[in-house]
C-alpha positions, 0 to 999 in steps of 0.5 A: 055602155055608152051614157050620155048625160045632157043639160036641159036646153035654155029655159024662160027665165025664172022672172018672166014665169009666173007659173010652177017652176016644172012648168018652165019651158025653152024658149025658141031659141033654147028649142034651136039651139038643142035642135042645132047641137043634137043634129051637129051631134049626129053630123059629126057621129058623135051619138051613133045607135042611140037607144033609149032617152030618159028625162026629168018630167019637167017640161025645159028637160023634156022638150029638150029630151024630144028633140034629142029623140026625134033627130037621133031616132029614140024613144023617150021616158020621162022618168021622175027620179032625173026631177031637179034635186035627186041625188046621184043614188036614187038615179042610179038605184032606178037605173039599176032596178030597170028590167033592160037598160039599153047598151045606149042610154041619154039621160036628160036633166039639171045642173047641178044634179047631173054634175053630181051623178057624173062624179059619182059614176066616174069617181071624180069631184062633181066642181069638175062636170059642170053642164052649160045649157044644153050641153052633153057628156058622154061617158063609158064604161058599167053603170055603177060608181065609179065605174065609168070614164069620161070620152067626150064633153060638148057645148053646145055652141062647140058640137 
C-alpha cells in the first residue's frame, strides 16, 4: 500500500477567527500553496494514480483535501476519525474496518495527530515525523503498526 499523509494548508490565524476551530478556513495563501504543492507532486510523479482522499471534516483540512482531489483526480471523503485530537489506534481501526481500502490512499489531517500516526505505522518515535503545513509523507508497506516505511517527506516549498 502507498499511503500519503498530508497536514492541512495554512489556516486563518486563531486570533483572527471568532468561530469554532473546526470551521476555521484556509487563507488565500494557504489555498494557493496547496494547489501549487499538489501540482508539483503530480508533475514530478511523486503521487501516481491516487485512488481516494480521506480527510478530517475540519474546514481547513477538508479544503486541502478537495484541492488534492481536484489536482490528483481522486474522490474525497471526510471521516470524523481524522478530526483533531484523535488517536492513531482509532484511525487504524477505522481504516482496517473499511470494506475496500485502496492501494493508493491519502489522509489529510492535523498535527500532532498525523506525526503520531506515522510513528505508529513506522515503529519510530512520532517526534521525528513533524509535518509543515501542507507537508506530506509517503509511506509504503502493510497498514499495521510498525509495518510501513517512509519513502519520502516533502515540504510545500520543496516539492
